[in-house]
C-alpha positions as CSV (number, residue, x, y, z in Angstrom):
1,M,-9.1,-7.4,27.6
2,R,-12.0,-6.5,29.8
3,D,-14.0,-3.3,29.9
4,A,-14.7,-1.1,33.0
5,Y,-17.4,-3.5,34.1
6,G,-15.3,-6.6,33.9
7,V,-16.9,-7.9,30.7
8,R,-14.6,-9.5,28.2
9,M,-14.2,-7.4,25.1
10,S,-14.7,-9.0,21.7
11,E,-11.7,-9.6,19.3
12,R,-12.9,-6.8,17.1
13,A,-13.0,-4.4,20.1
14,E,-9.5,-5.5,21.2
15,L,-8.2,-4.8,17.7
16,L,-9.8,-1.4,17.6
17,K,-8.1,-0.6,21.0
18,R,-4.7,-1.5,19.5
19,V,-5.1,0.8,16.4
20,N,-2.8,3.7,17.2
21,I,-5.3,6.4,16.4
22,F,-7.8,4.9,18.9
23,I,-5.3,3.9,21.6
24,D,-6.4,6.8,23.9
25,L,-10.1,6.1,23.7
26,D,-11.8,4.6,26.8
27,E,-13.7,1.3,26.7
28,G,-17.0,3.0,26.2
29,D,-15.9,4.7,23.0
30,I,-14.2,1.5,21.7
31,L,-17.5,-0.4,22.2
32,D,-19.3,2.4,20.4
33,L,-16.9,2.0,17.5
34,E,-17.4,-1.7,17.5
35,N,-21.1,-1.5,17.5
36,S,-21.1,1.1,14.7
37,S,-18.6,-0.8,12.5
38,I,-19.1,-3.7,10.1
39,E,-16.8,-6.5,9.0
40,K,-16.2,-7.5,5.5
41,K,-14.1,-10.2,3.9
42,F,-12.1,-9.8,0.7
43,S,-10.4,-12.5,-1.3
44,K,-6.9,-12.4,-2.6
45,N,-6.5,-9.9,-5.5
46,N,-9.8,-8.2,-4.8
47,V,-9.8,-4.4,-5.1
48,I,-11.0,-2.9,-1.8
49,V,-10.9,0.7,-3.0
50,S,-10.1,2.2,-6.4
51,Q,-8.2,5.4,-7.2
52,E,-10.5,8.4,-8.0
53,E,-13.6,6.8,-6.4
54,P,-15.3,8.8,-3.6
55,G,-14.1,8.0,-0.1
56,S,-16.8,7.5,2.5
57,A,-15.2,5.1,5.0
58,L,-12.1,4.3,7.1
59,Y,-10.8,0.7,6.7
60,I,-9.0,-1.1,9.5
61,L,-7.2,-4.4,8.5
62,Y,-8.4,-7.2,10.8
63,E,-6.6,-10.1,9.1
64,G,-4.4,-10.4,6.1
65,R,-2.3,-8.0,4.0
66,V,-3.1,-5.4,1.5
67,K,-1.1,-3.2,-0.9
68,V,-1.5,0.4,-1.8
69,V,-0.7,0.8,-5.5
70,L,-0.5,3.2,-8.4
71,Y,-0.5,2.2,-12.1
72,G,1.4,3.9,-14.9
73,D,0.0,4.5,-18.4
74,S,1.6,1.3,-19.5
75,G,-0.1,-0.6,-16.6
76,K,3.1,-1.0,-14.6
77,E,2.4,-1.4,-10.9
78,L,4.1,0.7,-8.2
79,I,3.5,-0.5,-4.7
80,L,3.6,2.5,-2.3
81,T,3.2,0.5,0.9
82,V,1.9,-2.7,2.4
83,F,-0.5,-2.8,5.3
84,K,-1.0,-5.6,7.8
85,S,-3.3,-6.4,10.7
86,G,-4.0,-3.3,12.9
87,D,-3.1,-0.8,10.1
88,F,-5.8,1.5,8.7
89,F,-6.3,3.4,5.4
90,G,-8.8,5.7,3.8
91,E,-8.4,8.6,6.2
92,M,-7.2,11.1,3.6
93,S,-10.5,11.0,1.7
94,L,-12.5,11.3,4.9
95,L,-10.5,14.4,5.9
96,D,-10.4,16.3,2.6
97,K,-13.5,14.8,1.1
98,K,-11.7,14.2,-2.2
99,P,-11.5,10.9,-4.2
100,R,-9.2,8.1,-3.3
101,S,-5.5,8.7,-4.1
102,A,-4.6,5.1,-4.9
103,H,-5.8,1.6,-5.3
104,V,-5.9,-0.8,-2.4
105,I,-5.7,-4.5,-3.3
106,C,-5.6,-7.7,-1.2
107,M,-2.4,-9.6,-1.3
108,E,-4.1,-12.5,0.5
109,D,-7.6,-13.3,1.8
110,S,-8.3,-10.5,4.2
111,K,-10.9,-9.3,6.7
112,L,-11.5,-5.6,7.3
113,I,-13.4,-3.4,9.8
114,I,-15.2,-0.5,8.1
115,L,-16.2,2.7,9.8
116,E,-18.4,5.1,7.9
117,R,-17.6,8.8,7.6
118,N,-20.1,10.0,10.2
119,I,-18.8,7.5,12.9
120,F,-15.2,8.6,12.2
121,E,-16.0,12.3,12.3
122,K,-18.0,11.8,15.6
123,Q,-14.9,10.3,17.3
124,I,-12.7,13.1,16.0
125,L,-15.0,15.8,17.4
126,K,-15.5,14.0,20.7
127,N,-11.8,13.1,21.1
128,P,-9.3,15.6,19.7
129,K,-6.4,13.2,20.5
130,V,-7.7,11.0,17.6
131,A,-7.2,14.0,15.3
132,L,-3.6,14.5,16.6
133,K,-2.8,10.8,16.2
134,I,-4.1,11.0,12.6
135,L,-1.8,14.0,11.9
136,Q,1.1,12.0,13.3
137,V,0.3,9.0,11.1
138,L,-0.1,11.2,8.0
139,S,3.2,12.9,8.6
140,A,5.0,9.6,9.1
141,R,3.5,8.3,5.8
142,L,4.4,11.4,3.9
143,R,8.0,11.1,5.2
144,K,8.1,7.5,4.1
145,T,6.7,8.4,0.6
146,D,9.3,11.1,0.2
147,E,12.0,8.7,1.2
148,S,10.7,6.0,-1.2
149,F,10.7,8.4,-4.2
150,G,14.1,9.7,-3.1
151,N,15.4,6.1,-3.2
152,L,14.0,5.6,-6.7
153,A,16.0,8.7,-7.9
154,L,19.2,8.3,-5.9
155,L,19.8,4.6,-5.3
156,D,20.5,1.9,-7.9
157,V,18.4,-1.2,-8.1
158,Y,20.5,-3.2,-5.6
159,G,20.5,-0.3,-3.2
160,R,16.7,-0.1,-3.4
161,L,16.4,-3.8,-2.9
162,A,18.7,-3.7,0.2
163,R,16.7,-0.7,1.6
164,V,13.4,-2.7,1.3
165,L,14.9,-5.7,3.0
166,I,16.3,-3.5,5.8
167,E,12.9,-1.8,6.3
168,M,11.1,-5.2,6.4
169,G,13.6,-6.4,9.0
170,N,13.1,-3.2,11.1
171,T,9.3,-3.3,11.0
172,D,8.4,-7.0,10.9
173,G,11.6,-8.9,11.5
174,K,12.4,-11.2,14.4
175,K,15.9,-11.6,15.8
176,V,17.2,-15.2,15.6
177,S,20.6,-16.6,16.2
178,E,21.6,-16.3,12.5
179,G,20.4,-12.6,12.2
180,M,17.1,-10.9,11.4
181,L,14.3,-13.2,10.2
182,I,11.8,-11.8,7.7
183,D,8.8,-14.2,7.5
184,N,6.0,-14.2,4.9
185,R,7.9,-11.7,2.8
186,P,6.4,-10.3,-0.4
187,T,7.0,-12.2,-3.7
188,H,9.7,-11.2,-6.1
189,Q,7.1,-9.5,-8.3
190,E,5.7,-7.5,-5.3
191,I,9.2,-6.5,-4.3
192,A,9.9,-5.4,-7.9
193,A,6.8,-3.2,-7.8
194,M,8.1,-1.6,-4.6
195,I,11.4,-0.6,-6.0
196,G,10.6,0.1,-9.7
197,A,12.4,-3.0,-11.1
198,T,11.6,-6.2,-12.8
199,R,11.0,-9.6,-11.2
200,E,14.1,-10.9,-12.9
201,T,16.3,-8.1,-11.5
202,V,15.0,-8.8,-8.0
203,S,15.8,-12.5,-8.3
204,R,19.3,-11.7,-9.5
205,G,19.7,-9.2,-6.6
206,L,18.6,-11.7,-4.0
207,S,20.9,-14.3,-5.4
208,E,23.8,-11.9,-5.4
209,F,23.1,-11.0,-1.7
210,E,22.9,-14.7,-0.9
211,R,26.2,-15.4,-2.7
212,R,27.9,-12.6,-0.7
213,G,26.5,-14.0,2.6
214,F,24.3,-11.1,3.3
215,I,21.1,-13.2,3.4
216,T,20.0,-16.8,3.5
217,F,16.7,-18.5,2.7
218,P,15.8,-21.0,5.5
219,N,13.6,-23.9,4.4
220,T,11.3,-21.8,2.2
221,K,11.7,-18.9,-0.1
222,S,8.9,-17.1,1.8
223,M,11.5,-16.4,4.5
224,I,14.7,-14.4,4.5
225,I,17.3,-14.0,7.2
226,I,19.5,-11.0,7.0
227,T,22.8,-12.5,8.2
228,D,25.3,-9.7,7.6
229,S,24.8,-6.0,8.4
230,R,27.0,-5.0,5.5
231,I,23.9,-5.3,3.3
232,S,23.2,-1.8,4.6
233,D,26.2,-0.5,2.6
234,Y,24.0,-1.0,-0.5
235,G,20.9,0.8,1.0
236,Y,22.4,3.9,2.5
């Protein structure tokens, strides 16, 4: 991508331009964000932000994957969502100036772009479309959270497992001749934390779906192909 003067934009600026809340900004504003931001690397399992700590920055995922989690009194983990490159988090605390609502932890080595509160607020005041985009994102995330907790209450474990696989296929899947390929999927333990189950139950569920011909594991267990749409009968 090149700016209005024909100068090639950096990778960081190109990523910022693709972030949906900044997609309507002109090149000058994008370059301002780039110059005002910092990059920071986090190793796998590092905590990026902790629940209840003050929120003073917006985080944009440059590389890697992170999970947003809550912990019960017993220490059991519940994964609310997983973010990947181009996703952002931390906006709630910037808007309401209250502590963080959950922990965010690296699932793999990750690189993030960090925008401090004053930079973020400056762009909102200067570009009302940014605020509208944020409202749209917050609404979508709230709907997803409502749906997730509804699934925990209304679907059995296999139904919740099927729903997670279907969602991964819809958001990150790639159509192949055998069906819908899900690459670099979460581990059994991570899926268990998404659906409120144990790792052993997830393993049994995946084996059962494989036995029924709903999914296959090509070459490596990090990939799944959804081969039969009847898996949706479990998840809906």
